[in-house]
N, C-alpha and C positions, 0 to 999 in steps of 0.2 A: 840712396844712402839710408842706413838704419838710424833709428832714434837712439842717441846715447843716453845712458843712465849716469847722472852726475851726482856728486855729493858736496857737502860743505867743504871737504878737503880739496876736491878737484874743481870747484866752481870757478875760481878766478882764472885758472889755467884754461879751462874749457871755453870761457866767454871772453878771454883776453884779446883775441884777434879774429877779424872777419865778422860776418853777420851770423848771429846765433839766436834762435828762438828757444826760450826755456819755458817748459810747461811745468808750473808748480801745481802739484796734485797730491792726493792721498788715496789710499786703498778703499776707504769707506765712502768716498765721494762719488755718487752716481753720475753727475754731469762730467766728472773727470774721466770716468770709464767710457763715457760717450764721446768725448773729444779725443781720446787716445788714438782710435783708428784713423781719425781725420789727420792728426799730426803724422802718423805713420805714412799715410798716402802722400801728404805734402812733402815729406822727406824724400820721396822718390821722384816727385814732380819738380822740385825746386832745388837742384843740386848745388847751387851756389850759396845755399844757407845750411848751416849745421842745426839740426833739431835735437833738443835734449830734454830730459825729464828729471825733475828733482822732487823726491818724495818729502813733503814738509814734516811728516811725522818722524822720519828717520834723520832729517837734516834741518833742524830748527834754526840754526844760527843764521844761515843765509836768508831764510824766509823772514826772520825777525828783522834783520838788517835792511831788507828790501820793503818792509812794512806790508807783507802779504797777509791780508786779513780775510779774504774770500778766495775760494778755489772753485773751479780751475782759474788760475791767473796765468796768462801767457805774456812773457816779457821779451821784447826784441832788443838785443844788444848789438852794438857796432863797436868793435875794438874795445870791449870791456865796459862801455857806457850804455846804460839803458836809454833807448830812444823812443820807445812806445810800448803800450801794454793794453791788453784787453782782458776783461774779467767776465767769466761765465762762459757758457756754451755758445758757440757761434757756428752757423752752417759753413760747410767747406768752402763754397765760393767766396763768402765774406772773409773767412780766415785767410784764404789764398790771396785775396786783394790786399788785406792788411799787411801781409808779409811782402808782397811784390812791390808795394808802393815805396818801400825802403831800399830797393835794389838800385 
């Protein structure tokens, strides 16, 4: 499954049901650009999870509400509730384990 691009307006709807990993990122962030292809690969390998990206420069309300102060920050939601998060660049095997431990 492809990674969805979400916004402040669609955030609650997109994270409201099921397991969703949201990548909070920005265009100018080097580590964010490095984690992006990993998230893309995992979206194809773990079909029971929805993968989404939220650009914090274009969508500041959710980032402020969630207290996102460092990027990349990846937050795992289950039925609208944040259950875990990781900050910074993480190798693919570790990120995959991070997601799978919540399935």
